[in-house]
C-alpha positions as CSV (number, residue, x, y, z in Angstrom):
1,X,59.7,-9.0,24.1
2,X,56.4,-9.0,26.2
3,X,58.4,-7.0,29.0
4,X,59.4,-4.4,26.6
5,X,55.8,-3.8,25.3
6,X,54.6,-3.6,29.1
7,X,57.4,-1.1,29.8
8,X,56.4,0.9,26.9
9,X,52.9,0.9,28.1
10,X,53.9,1.9,31.6
11,X,55.9,4.8,30.2
12,X,53.0,6.0,28.1
13,X,50.6,5.8,31.0
14,X,52.9,8.0,33.0
15,X,52.3,10.9,30.7
16,X,49.5,13.5,31.5
17,X,46.1,12.9,30.1
18,X,46.3,16.0,27.9
19,X,49.5,14.6,26.3
20,X,48.0,11.1,25.7
21,X,44.8,12.7,24.3
22,X,46.9,14.7,21.8
23,X,48.7,11.6,20.8
24,X,45.5,9.7,20.2
25,X,44.0,12.5,18.2
26,X,46.4,11.6,15.2
27,X,44.8,8.0,15.0
28,X,41.4,7.0,13.6
29,X,38.8,7.0,16.2
30,X,38.3,3.2,16.2
31,X,42.0,2.7,16.8
32,X,41.9,5.1,19.6
33,X,39.1,3.2,21.3
34,X,41.2,0.0,21.1
35,X,43.6,1.5,23.4
36,X,41.0,1.2,26.2
37,X,42.2,-2.5,26.8
38,X,45.7,-1.4,27.6
39,X,45.0,-0.6,31.3
40,X,42.2,0.8,33.4
41,X,43.7,4.4,33.0
42,X,43.0,4.0,29.3
43,X,39.4,2.7,29.4
44,X,37.7,6.0,28.8
45,X,40.5,8.1,27.7
46,X,39.5,7.9,24.1
47,X,36.3,9.6,24.8
48,X,38.3,12.9,25.9
49,X,40.3,13.0,22.6
50,X,39.6,16.3,20.9
51,X,39.2,14.7,17.5
52,X,36.9,12.4,15.7
53,X,38.1,10.5,12.5
54,X,35.6,8.2,10.9
55,X,36.0,6.1,7.8
56,X,33.1,4.1,6.3
57,X,35.3,1.4,5.1
58,X,35.9,0.5,8.6
59,X,33.1,2.3,10.6
60,X,29.4,1.6,10.1
61,X,26.6,4.3,10.8
62,X,25.7,2.6,14.1
63,X,29.4,3.0,15.3
64,X,29.6,6.5,14.3
65,X,26.2,7.4,16.0
66,X,27.3,5.6,19.2
67,X,30.7,7.2,19.4
68,X,29.4,10.7,18.7
69,X,26.9,10.2,21.7
70,X,29.6,9.0,24.1
71,X,32.1,11.6,23.0
72,X,32.8,14.1,26.0
73,X,34.7,17.2,24.8
74,X,32.6,20.2,24.1
75,X,35.2,21.6,21.9
76,X,37.1,19.5,19.3
77,X,39.9,20.4,17.1
78,X,39.4,18.1,14.1
79,X,36.5,16.3,12.6
80,X,37.3,13.9,9.7
81,X,34.5,12.0,7.8
82,X,35.4,9.7,4.9
83,X,32.3,8.1,3.2
84,X,33.3,5.9,0.5
85,X,29.7,4.6,-0.2
86,X,26.9,7.1,0.4
87,X,23.6,5.3,0.1
88,X,20.1,6.8,-0.1
89,X,18.5,7.8,3.2
90,X,21.8,8.6,5.1
91,X,21.8,12.3,4.1
92,X,20.1,13.6,7.3
93,X,22.6,11.7,9.6
94,X,25.7,13.1,7.6
95,X,24.2,16.6,8.0
96,X,23.6,16.0,11.6
97,X,27.2,14.7,12.2
98,X,28.7,17.8,10.6
99,X,26.4,20.0,12.6
100,X,27.3,18.4,15.8
101,X,31.0,19.0,15.0
102,X,30.3,22.6,14.3
103,X,28.3,23.0,17.4
104,X,31.6,21.9,19.2
105,X,33.6,24.8,17.8
106,X,35.6,22.5,15.6
107,X,38.6,24.2,13.9
108,X,39.5,21.6,11.3
109,X,36.9,19.8,9.1
110,X,38.0,17.1,6.4
111,X,35.2,15.5,4.4
112,X,35.3,13.0,1.6
113,X,32.5,11.5,-0.4
114,X,32.4,9.2,-3.2
115,X,29.3,10.9,-4.5
116,X,27.8,14.3,-3.7
117,X,24.2,15.3,-3.3
118,X,23.6,18.2,-0.9
119,X,25.3,16.5,1.9
120,X,26.8,19.7,3.6
121,X,25.1,21.2,6.5
122,X,24.5,24.9,6.2
123,X,26.2,25.6,9.5
124,X,29.4,24.5,7.9
125,X,29.6,27.8,6.0
126,X,28.8,30.1,9.0
127,X,31.2,28.6,11.6
128,X,32.7,31.2,13.8
129,X,35.6,28.8,14.8
130,X,36.5,26.8,11.5
131,X,40.1,27.4,10.5
132,X,40.9,24.5,7.9
133,X,38.3,23.3,5.6
134,X,38.7,20.4,3.2
135,X,36.0,18.9,1.1
136,X,36.7,16.1,-1.5
137,X,34.6,14.1,-3.7
138,X,35.0,11.5,-6.4
139,X,32.3,13.2,-8.4
140,X,32.1,16.9,-8.0
141,X,31.2,19.6,-5.6
142,X,28.4,21.9,-7.0
143,X,29.1,25.4,-5.6
144,X,25.6,27.1,-5.0
145,X,26.3,29.3,-2.1
146,X,25.4,32.9,-1.8
147,X,27.1,35.8,0.1
148,X,24.3,35.9,2.8
149,X,24.7,32.1,3.5
150,X,28.5,32.2,4.1
151,X,30.4,33.8,6.9
152,X,33.7,32.2,8.1
153,X,35.7,34.7,9.9
154,X,38.6,32.7,10.9
155,X,39.0,30.5,8.0
156,X,42.6,30.3,6.8
157,X,42.8,27.2,4.5
158,X,40.1,25.8,2.3
159,X,40.6,22.9,-0.1
160,X,37.8,22.1,-2.6
161,X,38.3,19.1,-5.1
162,X,36.8,18.9,-7.5
163,X,34.6,21.9,-7.9
164,X,31.9,22.1,-10.7
165,X,31.7,25.7,-11.8
166,X,28.8,26.6,-14.1
167,X,28.9,30.3,-14.2
168,X,27.8,32.9,-11.7
169,X,29.8,34.1,-8.8
170,X,29.0,31.6,-6.1
171,X,32.6,30.5,-5.8
172,X,33.9,33.9,-5.7
173,X,31.3,34.8,-3.0
174,X,32.6,31.9,-0.9
175,X,36.2,33.3,-1.0
176,X,35.1,36.7,-0.5
177,X,33.3,35.8,2.8
178,X,36.6,34.4,4.4
179,X,38.4,37.7,5.4
180,X,41.4,35.6,7.1
181,X,41.9,33.3,4.1
182,X,45.6,32.5,3.4
183,X,45.6,29.1,1.6
184,X,43.3,28.0,-1.3
185,X,43.5,24.8,-3.2
186,X,40.8,24.2,-5.8
187,X,40.3,21.7,-8.7
188,X,37.7,23.2,-10.9
189,X,35.6,21.6,-13.6
190,X,34.1,24.4,-15.7
191,X,31.3,24.4,-18.0
192,X,31.4,26.5,-21.3
193,X,30.5,30.2,-20.2
194,X,31.3,33.6,-21.5
195,X,31.7,34.9,-18.0
196,X,35.4,35.0,-16.7
197,X,36.2,32.9,-13.8
198,X,37.6,35.1,-11.1
199,X,39.8,34.3,-7.8
200,X,40.0,37.6,-5.8
201,X,41.2,38.1,-2.2
202,X,43.5,40.5,-0.5
203,X,44.6,37.9,1.9
204,X,45.5,34.8,0.2
205,X,49.2,33.9,0.4
206,X,49.2,30.3,-1.2
207,X,46.9,29.6,-4.4
208,X,46.7,26.1,-6.0
209,X,44.2,25.9,-8.8
210,X,43.6,23.3,-11.6
211,X,41.3,24.3,-14.4
212,X,40.0,21.4,-16.5
213,X,37.2,20.4,-18.8
214,X,36.5,16.9,-17.4
215,X,38.0,14.6,-14.7
216,X,39.7,12.3,-17.3
217,X,43.2,11.9,-18.7
218,X,45.0,14.8,-20.5
219,X,44.9,12.9,-23.9
220,X,41.1,12.3,-23.6
221,X,40.6,15.8,-22.3
222,X,41.9,17.1,-25.7
223,X,39.9,14.6,-27.6
224,X,36.6,15.4,-25.8
225,X,37.2,19.1,-26.0
226,X,37.2,18.8,-29.8
227,X,34.1,16.6,-29.7
228,X,32.0,19.0,-27.8
229,X,33.2,22.1,-29.8
230,X,35.2,23.4,-26.9
231,X,37.3,25.7,-29.1
232,X,34.3,28.0,-29.5
233,X,34.0,28.4,-25.7
234,X,35.6,31.8,-24.4
235,X,37.0,31.1,-21.0
236,X,39.0,33.7,-19.3
237,X,40.7,33.3,-15.9
238,X,41.4,36.5,-13.7
239,X,43.4,36.3,-10.6
240,X,43.5,39.2,-8.3
241,X,45.4,38.2,-5.1
242,X,48.0,41.0,-4.2
243,X,49.4,39.2,-1.1
244,X,50.2,36.1,-2.8
245,X,53.6,34.2,-2.0
246,X,53.1,31.0,-3.9
247,X,51.1,30.1,-7.1
248,X,50.5,26.8,-8.6
249,X,48.3,26.9,-11.9
250,X,47.3,24.0,-14.0
251,X,45.2,25.5,-16.9
252,X,43.7,23.3,-19.7
253,X,41.1,25.4,-21.1
254,X,41.3,29.1,-21.0
255,X,41.8,31.3,-24.0
256,X,42.9,34.2,-21.8
257,X,44.6,34.2,-18.4
258,X,45.1,37.4,-16.5
259,X,46.2,38.6,-13.1
260,X,46.7,41.8,-11.0
261,X,50.0,42.7,-9.5
262,X,51.9,39.9,-7.5
263,X,54.5,41.9,-6.1
264,X,55.0,39.5,-3.0
265,X,55.1,36.4,-5.1
266,X,58.3,34.2,-4.3
267,X,57.6,30.9,-6.0
268,X,55.4,29.7,-9.0
269,X,54.6,26.3,-10.5
270,X,52.7,27.0,-13.8
271,X,51.6,24.5,-16.4
272,X,49.7,26.0,-19.5
273,X,47.9,23.7,-22.0
274,X,46.6,25.8,-24.8
275,X,47.0,23.0,-27.3
276,X,43.6,23.8,-28.8
277,X,44.1,27.4,-29.6
278,X,44.1,28.5,-33.2
279,X,47.6,29.2,-34.7
280,X,46.9,32.9,-35.3
281,X,45.5,33.5,-32.0
282,X,47.0,36.9,-31.1
283,X,45.0,37.6,-27.9
284,X,45.8,34.1,-26.6
285,X,49.6,34.4,-27.2
286,X,49.6,37.9,-25.8
287,X,47.8,36.8,-22.6
288,X,50.3,34.0,-21.9
289,X,53.4,36.3,-22.2
290,X,51.6,39.1,-20.1
291,X,50.8,36.5,-17.3
292,X,54.3,35.3,-17.3
293,X,55.4,39.0,-16.9
294,X,53.3,39.1,-13.7
295,X,55.6,36.4,-12.2
296,X,58.6,38.8,-12.5
297,X,59.4,38.8,-8.7
298,X,59.7,35.2,-8.0
299,X,62.9,33.5,-6.8
300,X,62.0,29.9,-7.9
301,X,59.8,29.3,-11.0
302,X,58.7,26.0,-12.7
303,X,57.1,26.9,-16.0
304,X,55.7,24.4,-18.4
305,X,54.7,25.5,-21.9
306,X,55.0,22.4,-23.7
307,X,51.4,22.7,-24.9
308,X,51.8,26.5,-25.8
309,X,53.8,26.0,-28.9
310,X,52.0,28.4,-31.0
311,X,53.1,31.6,-29.4
312,X,53.3,33.8,-32.3
313,X,56.8,35.2,-33.3
314,X,55.2,38.6,-33.9
315,X,54.1,38.6,-30.3
316,X,57.1,37.0,-28.9
317,X,59.7,39.2,-30.5
318,X,58.3,42.3,-28.8
319,X,58.2,40.7,-25.5
320,X,60.6,42.0,-22.7
321,X,60.8,40.3,-19.4
322,X,63.0,41.1,-16.3
323,X,63.4,38.5,-13.5
324,X,65.9,40.1,-11.4
325,X,65.1,37.8,-8.2
326,X,65.1,34.6,-10.0
327,X,67.6,32.0,-8.5
328,X,66.0,28.7,-9.8
329,X,64.3,28.1,-13.1
330,X,62.7,24.8,-14.5
331,X,61.6,25.6,-18.0
332,X,59.8,23.2,-20.5
333,X,59.3,25.2,-23.7
334,X,61.1,25.9,-27.1
335,X,64.5,27.4,-27.0
336,X,63.3,30.9,-27.7
337,X,62.2,31.0,-24.1
338,X,65.5,29.8,-22.9
339,X,67.4,32.6,-24.5
340,X,64.9,35.2,-23.2
341,X,65.2,33.9,-19.4
342,X,69.1,33.8,-19.4
343,X,69.1,37.3,-20.9
344,X,66.8,38.6,-18.3
345,X,67.5,36.7,-15.1
346,X,70.8,38.2,-13.9
347,X,70.9,36.2,-10.6
348,X,70.0,32.9,-12.1
349,X,72.0,30.1,-10.2
350,X,70.1,26.8,-11.2
351,X,68.7,26.1,-14.6
352,X,66.8,23.1,-15.5
353,X,65.7,23.0,-19.4
354,X,63.4,20.4,-21.0
355,X,63.1,21.3,-24.7
356,X,59.7,20.8,-26.7
357,X,60.5,18.3,-29.2
358,X,58.0,19.2,-31.9
359,X,58.1,22.3,-34.2
360,X,61.0,23.7,-32.3
361,X,62.3,27.1,-33.2
362,X,66.0,27.6,-34.0
363,X,68.3,28.5,-31.3
364,X,69.2,32.0,-31.3
365,X,72.2,33.2,-29.2
366,X,71.7,36.3,-27.1
367,X,73.5,39.4,-28.7
368,X,75.7,39.6,-25.7
369,X,76.7,37.2,-23.0
370,X,74.0,37.4,-20.1
371,X,75.0,38.4,-16.7
372,X,74.0,35.2,-15.2
373,X,76.4,33.2,-17.3
374,X,79.2,35.6,-16.2
375,X,78.7,35.4,-12.4
376,X,75.9,33.3,-11.0
377,X,74.9,30.2,-13.0
378,X,76.5,27.1,-11.3
379,X,74.1,24.4,-12.2
380,X,72.6,23.4,-15.4
381,X,70.4,20.3,-16.3
382,X,69.4,19.7,-19.9
383,X,66.7,16.9,-20.2
384,X,66.1,14.6,-23.2
385,X,69.0,15.4,-25.2
386,X,69.2,13.2,-28.4
387,X,72.0,15.0,-30.2
388,X,70.1,17.3,-32.7
389,X,72.2,20.1,-34.2
390,X,70.6,22.9,-32.4
391,X,71.0,20.9,-29.1
392,X,74.6,20.8,-29.6
393,X,74.6,24.6,-30.2
394,X,72.7,25.2,-26.9
395,X,75.1,23.0,-24.9
396,X,78.3,24.6,-26.8
397,X,77.0,28.1,-25.9
398,X,76.3,27.4,-22.4
399,X,79.6,25.7,-21.7
400,X,81.6,28.4,-23.7
401,X,80.1,31.2,-21.7
402,X,79.1,30.0,-18.2
403,X,82.1,31.3,-16.4
404,X,81.4,30.0,-12.7
405,X,79.4,26.6,-13.8
406,X,80.2,24.0,-11.5
407,X,78.0,21.2,-12.9
408,X,76.2,20.4,-16.3
409,X,74.0,17.3,-16.3
410,X,73.0,15.9,-19.6
411,X,69.9,13.7,-19.4
412,X,69.4,11.4,-22.3
413,X,66.3,9.3,-23.2
414,X,66.4,5.5,-22.8
415,X,65.4,4.9,-26.5
416,X,68.9,6.1,-27.9
417,X,70.8,3.2,-29.3
418,X,74.2,2.6,-27.8
419,X,76.1,4.2,-30.6
420,X,74.0,7.1,-30.7
421,X,74.5,7.5,-27.0
422,X,78.1,7.2,-27.2
423,X,78.3,9.7,-30.0
424,X,76.3,12.3,-28.2
425,X,78.4,12.0,-25.1
426,X,81.8,12.0,-26.8
427,X,80.8,15.1,-28.7
428,X,79.5,17.1,-25.8
429,X,82.6,15.9,-23.8
430,X,84.8,17.7,-26.4
431,X,83.3,20.9,-26.1
432,X,85.1,24.0,-24.8
433,X,84.3,24.7,-21.2
434,X,84.7,28.3,-19.9
435,X,84.6,27.3,-16.1
436,X,87.6,24.9,-15.2
437,X,85.6,23.7,-12.2
438,X,82.8,22.5,-14.5
439,X,82.0,18.8,-14.2
440,X,80.0,17.1,-17.0
441,X,77.6,14.0,-16.0
442,X,75.5,12.0,-18.3
443,X,72.4,10.5,-17.0
444,X,69.7,8.3,-18.5
445,X,66.1,9.6,-17.8
446,X,63.7,7.3,-16.1
């Protein structure tokens, strides 16, 4: 065994220094330094690795200072700094470490703080070489930048989580000062404000954004929002990203969500929680449907409207959608939306439907058999089927009309009694199938 380890070390040592340095750049710096005991060749190799990765759980301030002073490269690719316990008096050192990395033309910066109190050096927002920036905190990141203080000409990716947004245009100014930006991931904690929150960029291709009132659980969010009178807040979200190819939105708090054209969009993952909206809120209902319309070019869509149950019938009946490119749909909503989507998605091949269990609208069959059922839909997965009358109606309709269906999966909840489960499965198994190739499978949900 010892001979095998020695042979492995020898084989590694035969690699060029540049390759070894690249391999070590994926390890925490302290672990990289430990390789210096392997052989004479490795003694100082760590000091030429083009990356620094410090974690306060294992690295104290003295270690970080010493390593930084002995580190040789004038250019580094990656700088990671995870500080899980920031105490008073260390702020100048943190800023100095960040400034040192910027001076070395760093390309990727990854910062994590358990608290946040003006720890970022201003040079972080004026770097000419930075390509990837990730800033995380267990509290919040107050965005207080101005257009003149930000210039990141090469930045392509930015991750900020969570960001405290209290109005103004500072975050918008940050994004607009990044002309090469392609990927944005932001978790926003927004205070009540009458001004709309805007994300605007002509270059962003991937956008993930989570809007919430607090950093607590969903149930507590809903409770707290009632306590602070959140219903009176007039939050509006505007997204203007014409080059976008993937969109992920988790929205807990807006009364209106709008976007410009998204003609390049291929995939979207959308969760809308408007549980606190008034039942007769016409503008909110219309904005939800208009926003879904903007997703019309996607090929893959995951849409969760389980907390948007109060979409007014008067608005919904006049809503017409067309999803000609849609191949895969994962939908959580009342069955009105299922009917609309299969009518308008002619090329749909995969359907996953999770029906909202409260205040469900009656299933209404499309006036004519949709094209996707006649020629494209091959896989259907129906989740949490408990055997209600209208559930049988949906299953019966799909099996009867899906001409090329290859597989239907019925997912039932674990709380069903044995006799209930047997009854549901037997009744479904007896239904007429238009496709002879269709296989039924019954699966218990986890």
